[in-house]
TORPA-4810 file (N, C-alpha, C, O; in nm, 3 decimals):
<nodes>
NODE_1_4.756_-9.949_-6.380_4.747_-9.980_-6.519_4.812_-9.872_-6.606_4.883_-9.904_-6.702_X
NODE_2_4.789_-9.747_-6.573_4.849_-9.639_-6.653_5.000_-9.645_-6.647_5.068_-9.623_-6.747_X
NODE_3_5.053_-9.675_-6.527_5.199_-9.686_-6.512_5.255_-9.786_-6.612_5.353_-9.758_-6.680_X
NODE_4_5.192_-9.903_-6.620_5.245_-10.007_-6.708_5.232_-9.968_-6.855_5.319_-10.001_-6.935_X
NODE_5_5.126_-9.899_-6.893_5.111_-9.853_-7.031_5.219_-9.752_-7.067_5.277_-9.758_-7.176_X
NODE_6_5.246_-9.659_-6.977_5.349_-9.557_-7.002_5.487_-9.622_-7.005_5.569_-9.589_-7.090_X
NODE_7_5.512_-9.714_-6.913_5.641_-9.786_-6.912_5.659_-9.865_-7.043_5.770_-9.874_-7.095_X
NODE_8_5.551_-9.922_-7.094_5.559_-9.998_-7.218_5.599_-9.906_-7.334_5.678_-9.945_-7.420_X
NODE_9_5.544_-9.786_-7.338_5.579_-9.691_-7.444_5.726_-9.650_-7.433_5.794_-9.638_-7.535_X
NODE_10_5.774_-9.631_-7.313_5.910_-9.580_-7.291_6.014_-9.690_-7.273_6.132_-9.660_-7.251_X
NODE_11_5.974_-9.812_-7.283_6.058_-9.928_-7.252_6.201_-9.918_-7.304_6.295_-9.938_-7.227_X
NODE_12_6.220_-9.887_-7.431_6.354_-9.884_-7.489_6.411_-9.743_-7.498_6.516_-9.722_-7.559_X
NODE_13_6.343_-9.646_-7.439_6.383_-9.507_-7.456_6.421_-9.435_-7.327_6.506_-9.346_-7.329_X
NODE_14_6.361_-9.473_-7.217_6.382_-9.396_-7.095_6.343_-9.476_-6.972_6.270_-9.575_-6.980_X
NODE_15_6.393_-9.431_-6.860_6.350_-9.485_-6.731_6.232_-9.401_-6.687_6.236_-9.278_-6.691_X
NODE_16_6.127_-9.467_-6.644_6.004_-9.397_-6.606_5.990_-9.398_-6.455_5.996_-9.503_-6.391_X
NODE_17_5.969_-9.281_-6.399_5.937_-9.266_-6.258_5.800_-9.204_-6.251_5.779_-9.093_-6.301_X
NODE_18_5.707_-9.272_-6.189_5.570_-9.222_-6.180_5.545_-9.166_-6.041_5.587_-9.223_-5.941_X
NODE_19_5.477_-9.055_-6.037_5.436_-8.993_-5.911_5.285_-8.983_-5.913_5.225_-8.953_-6.017_X
NODE_20_5.224_-9.008_-5.799_5.078_-9.001_-5.791_5.038_-8.904_-5.681_5.098_-8.899_-5.574_X
NODE_21_4.935_-8.828_-5.711_4.876_-8.742_-5.610_4.730_-8.716_-5.649_4.696_-8.711_-5.767_X
NODE_22_4.648_-8.699_-5.549_4.510_-8.660_-5.577_4.484_-8.520_-5.524_4.374_-8.466_-5.539_X
NODE_23_4.584_-8.462_-5.462_4.573_-8.328_-5.404_4.606_-8.223_-5.510_4.716_-8.225_-5.566_X
NODE_24_4.515_-8.133_-5.537_4.534_-8.033_-5.642_4.655_-7.944_-5.614_4.729_-7.910_-5.706_X
NODE_25_4.677_-7.906_-5.489_4.790_-7.819_-5.456_4.923_-7.889_-5.478_5.019_-7.828_-5.525_X
NODE_26_4.928_-8.017_-5.445_5.049_-8.095_-5.467_5.076_-8.112_-5.617_5.190_-8.105_-5.662_X
NODE_27_4.970_-8.134_-5.695_4.983_-8.146_-5.840_5.038_-8.016_-5.899_5.128_-8.019_-5.983_X
NODE_28_4.985_-7.906_-5.856_5.031_-7.775_-5.906_5.177_-7.754_-5.867_5.257_-7.711_-5.950_X
NODE_29_5.212_-7.784_-5.742_5.350_-7.766_-5.696_5.446_-7.851_-5.781_5.545_-7.800_-5.832_X
NODE_30_5.415_-7.980_-5.795_5.502_-8.069_-5.872_5.508_-8.027_-6.019_5.615_-8.029_-6.080_X
NODE_31_5.394_-7.991_-6.076_5.390_-7.951_-6.215_5.467_-7.824_-6.245_5.520_-7.807_-6.355_X
NODE_32_5.474_-7.734_-6.147_5.543_-7.607_-6.167_5.690_-7.610_-6.129_5.770_-7.534_-6.185_X
NODE_33_5.728_-7.696_-6.036_5.864_-7.689_-5.984_5.953_-7.808_-6.022_6.075_-7.797_-6.018_X
NODE_34_5.894_-7.919_-6.060_5.974_-8.036_-6.093_5.986_-8.050_-6.244_5.897_-8.008_-6.318_X
NODE_35_6.093_-8.108_-6.287_6.119_-8.124_-6.430_6.048_-8.249_-6.480_6.111_-8.353_-6.501_X
NODE_36_5.917_-8.239_-6.500_5.837_-8.353_-6.544_5.830_-8.357_-6.696_5.836_-8.253_-6.763_X
NODE_37_5.817_-8.477_-6.751_5.805_-8.493_-6.896_5.661_-8.511_-6.942_5.630_-8.490_-7.059_X
NODE_38_5.573_-8.550_-6.850_5.433_-8.573_-6.884_5.350_-8.570_-6.756_5.391_-8.623_-6.652_X
NODE_39_5.233_-8.510_-6.764_5.137_-8.515_-6.654_5.010_-8.580_-6.708_4.953_-8.535_-6.808_X
NODE_40_4.967_-8.686_-6.641_4.841_-8.750_-6.674_4.746_-8.714_-6.561_4.771_-8.746_-6.444_X
NODE_41_4.639_-8.649_-6.595_4.546_-8.593_-6.497_4.408_-8.654_-6.517_4.357_-8.657_-6.628_X
NODE_42_4.349_-8.700_-6.409_4.212_-8.749_-6.412_4.129_-8.650_-6.330_4.129_-8.657_-6.207_X
NODE_43_4.059_-8.559_-6.396_3.991_-8.451_-6.325_3.897_-8.497_-6.212_3.888_-8.430_-6.110_X
NODE_44_3.830_-8.609_-6.228_3.737_-8.654_-6.125_3.807_-8.700_-5.997_3.741_-8.717_-5.894_X
NODE_45_3.938_-8.720_-6.001_4.012_-8.767_-5.883_4.087_-8.657_-5.810_4.160_-8.685_-5.715_X
NODE_46_4.069_-8.533_-5.852_4.139_-8.422_-5.787_4.059_-8.374_-5.667_3.938_-8.355_-5.674_X
NODE_47_4.131_-8.355_-5.555_4.066_-8.311_-5.432_4.143_-8.193_-5.372_4.255_-8.163_-5.411_X
NODE_48_4.078_-8.129_-5.277_4.146_-8.024_-5.201_4.248_-8.089_-5.110_4.245_-8.211_-5.090_X
NODE_49_4.338_-8.010_-5.057_4.445_-8.059_-4.969_4.384_-8.131_-4.848_4.291_-8.080_-4.786_X
NODE_50_4.438_-8.250_-4.814_4.385_-8.321_-4.696_4.396_-8.234_-4.571_4.495_-8.164_-4.551_X
NODE_51_4.296_-8.240_-4.488_4.296_-8.163_-4.364_4.238_-8.024_-4.380_4.212_-7.956_-4.280_X
NODE_52_4.217_-7.980_-4.502_4.156_-7.850_-4.523_4.007_-7.868_-4.549_3.961_-7.977_-4.580_X
NODE_53_3.934_-7.758_-4.536_3.792_-7.764_-4.566_3.773_-7.802_-4.712_3.858_-7.773_-4.796_X
NODE_54_3.663_-7.867_-4.740_3.635_-7.903_-4.879_3.631_-7.778_-4.964_3.576_-7.675_-4.924_X
NODE_55_3.690_-7.789_-5.080_3.691_-7.676_-5.172_3.550_-7.654_-5.228_3.473_-7.747_-5.246_X
NODE_56_3.521_-7.528_-5.253_3.393_-7.497_-5.316_3.400_-7.518_-5.467_3.298_-7.517_-5.535_X
NODE_57_3.521_-7.538_-5.519_3.537_-7.563_-5.661_3.506_-7.708_-5.693_3.540_-7.798_-5.617_X
NODE_58_3.441_-7.731_-5.805_3.414_-7.867_-5.850_3.545_-7.932_-5.893_3.647_-7.864_-5.908_X
NODE_59_3.541_-8.062_-5.911_3.660_-8.134_-5.958_3.707_-8.075_-6.091_3.827_-8.056_-6.111_X
NODE_60_3.614_-8.047_-6.180_3.650_-7.990_-6.309_3.718_-7.855_-6.293_3.822_-7.829_-6.355_X
NODE_61_3.661_-7.769_-6.209_3.720_-7.635_-6.190_3.857_-7.643_-6.126_3.946_-7.564_-6.158_X
NODE_62_3.877_-7.739_-6.035_4.009_-7.757_-5.975_4.109_-7.804_-6.081_4.224_-7.760_-6.083_X
NODE_63_4.064_-7.895_-6.169_4.151_-7.943_-6.277_4.186_-7.827_-6.371_4.301_-7.814_-6.414_X
NODE_64_4.089_-7.744_-6.404_4.113_-7.630_-6.492_4.215_-7.535_-6.429_4.306_-7.488_-6.496_X
NODE_65_4.198_-7.508_-6.301_4.290_-7.419_-6.229_4.431_-7.478_-6.229_4.529_-7.407_-6.251_X
NODE_66_4.440_-7.609_-6.204_4.571_-7.676_-6.200_4.639_-7.669_-6.337_4.758_-7.637_-6.345_X
NODE_67_4.566_-7.698_-6.442_4.623_-7.696_-6.577_4.672_-7.556_-6.613_4.783_-7.539_-6.663_X
NODE_68_4.588_-7.454_-6.587_4.626_-7.317_-6.620_4.751_-7.273_-6.542_4.840_-7.210_-6.598_X
NODE_69_4.755_-7.307_-6.415_4.870_-7.268_-6.332_4.997_-7.337_-6.378_5.102_-7.274_-6.388_X
NODE_70_4.988_-7.466_-6.405_5.106_-7.542_-6.450_5.154_-7.490_-6.585_5.275_-7.474_-6.606_X
NODE_71_5.063_-7.465_-6.676_5.101_-7.419_-6.810_5.165_-7.280_-6.808_5.243_-7.247_-6.898_X
NODE_72_5.134_-7.198_-6.707_5.199_-7.068_-6.695_5.345_-7.083_-6.655_5.428_-6.998_-6.688_X
NODE_73_5.378_-7.191_-6.584_5.513_-7.211_-6.534_5.595_-7.312_-6.614_5.718_-7.314_-6.604_X
NODE_74_5.529_-7.395_-6.692_5.600_-7.506_-6.757_5.534_-7.541_-6.891_5.417_-7.512_-6.914_X
NODE_75_5.613_-7.603_-6.977_5.558_-7.648_-7.106_5.534_-7.799_-7.107_5.519_-7.859_-7.213_X
NODE_76_5.530_-7.859_-6.989_5.508_-8.004_-6.979_5.375_-8.041_-7.045_5.274_-7.974_-7.021_X
NODE_77_5.375_-8.147_-7.128_5.247_-8.190_-7.187_5.154_-8.245_-7.079_5.196_-8.318_-6.989_X
NODE_78_5.028_-8.208_-7.089_4.927_-8.254_-6.993_4.821_-8.334_-7.068_4.764_-8.287_-7.167_X
NODE_79_4.798_-8.453_-7.020_4.698_-8.542_-7.077_4.585_-8.557_-6.975_4.608_-8.609_-6.866_X
NODE_80_4.466_-8.512_-7.010_4.350_-8.528_-6.923_4.279_-8.657_-6.963_4.245_-8.676_-7.079_X
NODE_81_4.259_-8.744_-6.866_4.211_-8.879_-6.892_4.076_-8.903_-6.826_4.045_-8.845_-6.722_X
NODE_82_3.997_-8.988_-6.887_3.864_-9.025_-6.836_3.774_-8.904_-6.825_3.713_-8.878_-6.721_X
NODE_83_3.767_-8.832_-6.933_3.693_-8.706_-6.937_3.560_-8.727_-7.009_3.557_-8.783_-7.118_X
NODE_84_3.449_-8.683_-6.949_3.323_-8.687_-7.022_3.328_-8.589_-7.139_3.399_-8.488_-7.132_X
NODE_85_3.254_-8.616_-7.245_3.260_-8.532_-7.365_3.235_-8.382_-7.338_3.297_-8.297_-7.403_X
NODE_86_3.147_-8.351_-7.246_3.116_-8.210_-7.220_3.230_-8.134_-7.152_3.228_-8.011_-7.149_X
NODE_87_3.330_-8.204_-7.097_3.442_-8.138_-7.032_3.564_-8.124_-7.122_3.663_-8.060_-7.086_X
NODE_88_3.557_-8.186_-7.240_3.673_-8.186_-7.330_3.716_-8.044_-7.369_3.834_-8.010_-7.357_X
NODE_89_3.624_-7.963_-7.415_3.658_-7.828_-7.461_3.713_-7.739_-7.350_3.816_-7.675_-7.371_X
NODE_90_3.650_-7.732_-7.232_3.708_-7.648_-7.125_3.850_-7.692_-7.087_3.935_-7.607_-7.057_X
NODE_91_3.878_-7.823_-7.087_4.011_-7.870_-7.052_4.113_-7.831_-7.159_4.226_-7.792_-7.127_X
NODE_92_4.074_-7.842_-7.285_4.164_-7.802_-7.394_4.190_-7.651_-7.389_4.302_-7.605_-7.410_X
NODE_93_4.086_-7.574_-7.361_4.101_-7.429_-7.352_4.190_-7.390_-7.234_4.259_-7.288_-7.240_X
NODE_94_4.188_-7.468_-7.128_4.272_-7.440_-7.011_4.419_-7.470_-7.039_4.507_-7.419_-6.970_X
NODE_95_4.444_-7.555_-7.140_4.583_-7.584_-7.174_4.619_-7.731_-7.182_4.734_-7.765_-7.210_X
NODE_96_4.522_-7.820_-7.159_4.552_-7.963_-7.171_4.591_-7.990_-7.316_4.525_-7.944_-7.409_X
NODE_97_4.699_-8.066_-7.334_4.747_-8.096_-7.469_4.669_-8.209_-7.534_4.651_-8.213_-7.656_X
NODE_98_4.622_-8.301_-7.451_4.548_-8.416_-7.499_4.433_-8.444_-7.403_4.448_-8.429_-7.282_X
NODE_99_4.319_-8.484_-7.457_4.204_-8.519_-7.375_4.153_-8.654_-7.424_4.127_-8.672_-7.543_X
NODE_100_4.140_-8.748_-7.333_4.094_-8.882_-7.367_3.964_-8.908_-7.292_3.958_-8.898_-7.169_X
NODE_101_3.860_-8.942_-7.367_3.730_-8.967_-7.306_3.723_-9.110_-7.249_3.806_-9.195_-7.279_X
NODE_102_3.621_-9.131_-7.169_3.598_-9.264_-7.112_3.495_-9.336_-7.195_3.405_-9.271_-7.248_X
NODE_103_3.502_-9.464_-7.209_3.617_-9.549_-7.179_3.724_-9.525_-7.286_3.694_-9.479_-7.396_X
NODE_104_3.848_-9.555_-7.251_3.954_-9.532_-7.348_4.018_-9.664_-7.389_4.015_-9.762_-7.315_X
NODE_105_4.074_-9.662_-7.507_4.142_-9.777_-7.563_4.290_-9.769_-7.524_4.351_-9.663_-7.538_X
NODE_106_4.346_-9.878_-7.475_4.486_-9.879_-7.429_4.583_-9.842_-7.542_4.678_-9.768_-7.519_X
NODE_107_4.560_-9.893_-7.662_4.649_-9.861_-7.774_4.638_-9.713_-7.811_4.738_-9.650_-7.847_X
NODE_108_4.518_-9.657_-7.804_4.500_-9.514_-7.830_4.576_-9.433_-7.725_4.643_-9.335_-7.757_X
NODE_109_4.565_-9.475_-7.598_4.635_-9.406_-7.490_4.786_-9.409_-7.513_4.853_-9.307_-7.499_X
NODE_110_4.838_-9.526_-7.548_4.982_-9.539_-7.572_5.026_-9.453_-7.690_5.135_-9.396_-7.688_X
NODE_111_4.942_-9.442_-7.794_4.974_-9.356_-7.907_4.981_-9.209_-7.866_5.068_-9.136_-7.913_X
NODE_112_4.892_-9.168_-7.780_4.893_-9.030_-7.731_5.017_-9.005_-7.646_5.079_-8.899_-7.657_X
NODE_113_5.054_-9.101_-7.562_5.176_-9.087_-7.481_5.297_-9.077_-7.572_5.387_-8.996_-7.546_X
NODE_114_5.302_-9.157_-7.678_5.414_-9.150_-7.774_5.424_-9.010_-7.835_5.533_-8.953_-7.844_X
NODE_115_5.309_-8.954_-7.876_5.309_-8.820_-7.934_5.351_-8.716_-7.831_5.429_-8.625_-7.861_X
NODE_116_5.300_-8.728_-7.709_5.332_-8.630_-7.605_5.481_-8.631_-7.572_5.540_-8.526_-7.548_X
NODE_117_5.541_-8.749_-7.570_5.682_-8.761_-7.535_5.773_-8.764_-7.657_5.895_-8.773_-7.644_X
NODE_118_5.714_-8.756_-7.775_5.789_-8.762_-7.900_5.875_-8.888_-7.908_5.994_-8.884_-7.938_X
NODE_119_5.810_-9.001_-7.881_5.876_-9.131_-7.885_5.829_-9.203_-8.010_5.709_-9.221_-8.031_X
NODE_120_5.923_-9.243_-8.091_5.886_-9.315_-8.213_5.886_-9.465_-8.186_5.948_-9.514_-8.092_X
NODE_121_5.814_-9.535_-8.271_5.810_-9.680_-8.261_5.923_-9.736_-8.346_5.928_-9.713_-8.467_X
NODE_122_6.012_-9.807_-8.282_6.121_-9.871_-8.355_6.090_-10.018_-8.371_6.029_-10.080_-8.284_X
NODE_123_6.132_-10.072_-8.483_6.117_-10.216_-8.501_6.208_-10.285_-8.400_6.314_-10.233_-8.365_X
NODE_124_6.166_-10.400_-8.354_6.249_-10.474_-8.261_6.382_-10.505_-8.326_6.386_-10.546_-8.442_X
NODE_125_6.492_-10.488_-8.253_6.622_-10.515_-8.311_6.635_-10.662_-8.350_6.579_-10.750_-8.284_X
NODE_126_6.709_-10.685_-8.456_6.732_-10.822_-8.500_6.822_-10.889_-8.398_6.929_-10.836_-8.366_X
NODE_127_6.781_-11.004_-8.345_6.864_-11.068_-8.243_6.997_-11.111_-8.303_7.005_-11.159_-8.416_X
NODE_128_7.100_-11.094_-8.222_7.232_-11.136_-8.266_7.237_-11.288_-8.269_7.159_-11.356_-8.202_X
NODE_129_7.329_-11.339_-8.348_7.341_-11.483_-8.362_7.427_-11.537_-8.247_7.539_-11.583_-8.268_X
NODE_130_7.373_-11.529_-8.127_7.442_-11.580_-8.008_7.369_-11.701_-7.958_7.248_-11.718_-7.978_X
NODE_131_7.442_-11.783_-7.894_7.382_-11.902_-7.836_7.344_-11.873_-7.692_7.416_-11.804_-7.620_X
NODE_132_7.233_-11.926_-7.652_7.195_-11.915_-7.512_7.276_-12.016_-7.432_7.344_-12.101_-7.490_X
NODE_133_7.270_-12.006_-7.303_7.342_-12.100_-7.217_7.291_-12.242_-7.242_7.369_-12.337_-7.245_X
NODE_134_7.161_-12.256_-7.260_7.104_-12.389_-7.284_7.154_-12.446_-7.416_7.187_-12.564_-7.426_X
NODE_135_7.160_-12.360_-7.520_7.210_-12.407_-7.648_7.357_-12.448_-7.639_7.398_-12.548_-7.697_X
NODE_136_7.435_-12.372_-7.566_7.577_-12.404_-7.549_7.591_-12.536_-7.474_7.672_-12.621_-7.513_X
NODE_137_7.514_-12.553_-7.369_7.518_-12.677_-7.292_7.478_-12.795_-7.378_7.545_-12.899_-7.376_X
NODE_138_7.371_-12.781_-7.455_7.324_-12.889_-7.542_7.428_-12.923_-7.648_7.453_-13.040_-7.674_X
NODE_139_7.487_-12.822_-7.708_7.590_-12.845_-7.811_7.710_-12.918_-7.751_7.764_-13.010_-7.812_X
NODE_140_7.753_-12.876_-7.631_7.865_-12.944_-7.564_7.829_-13.088_-7.532_7.912_-13.177_-7.549_X
NODE_141_7.707_-13.111_-7.487_7.663_-13.247_-7.456_7.662_-13.333_-7.582_7.703_-13.449_-7.578_X
NODE_142_7.615_-13.277_-7.695_7.612_-13.352_-7.820_7.754_-13.389_-7.864_7.778_-13.500_-7.910_X
NODE_143_7.847_-13.296_-7.851_7.986_-13.324_-7.886_8.044_-13.433_-7.798_8.115_-13.521_-7.845_X
NODE_144_8.012_-13.427_-7.670_8.062_-13.527_-7.574_8.010_-13.665_-7.608_8.084_-13.763_-7.603_X
NODE_145_7.881_-13.674_-7.642_7.823_-13.805_-7.674_7.873_-13.855_-7.809_7.880_-13.977_-7.828_X
NODE_146_7.908_-13.770_-7.901_7.960_-13.811_-8.031_8.102_-13.870_-8.016_8.138_-13.964_-8.088_X
NODE_147_8.181_-13.817_-7.925_8.317_-13.863_-7.904_8.314_-14.001_-7.837_8.399_-14.085_-7.867_X
NODE_148_8.222_-14.025_-7.749_8.217_-14.151_-7.674_8.177_-14.268_-7.756_8.169_-14.380_-7.705_X
</nodes>
């Protein structure tokens, strides 16, 4: 669902490539080394690296560590999503640019993505006065029947 909301915001502006990970180390690596335009982070879904012992850090603490590490290496906007109210301030202090509580409104989310990516809303372009294939076919058929 998030993919489609972000694609909808960027529809006329950019090609969107989404990457997903629940591994905190992979998130930190991608956030620090890849040229990302936006990171959407759901703190409750962050886990330690698969195959390693469970981390002693809570999901929130892992998210805080990830945000702080990424922000030291990059200025990519980070949006923390599905956050309980009591976690909003620690995430903002760690460097999250936007925090959205649960449940969230899709239009609110899209507005935040627009601000994060600096995408303005343009009015739909006025359609050119072109005929569709069906209109052309119909017009040709009408001319043919008029001649007969």
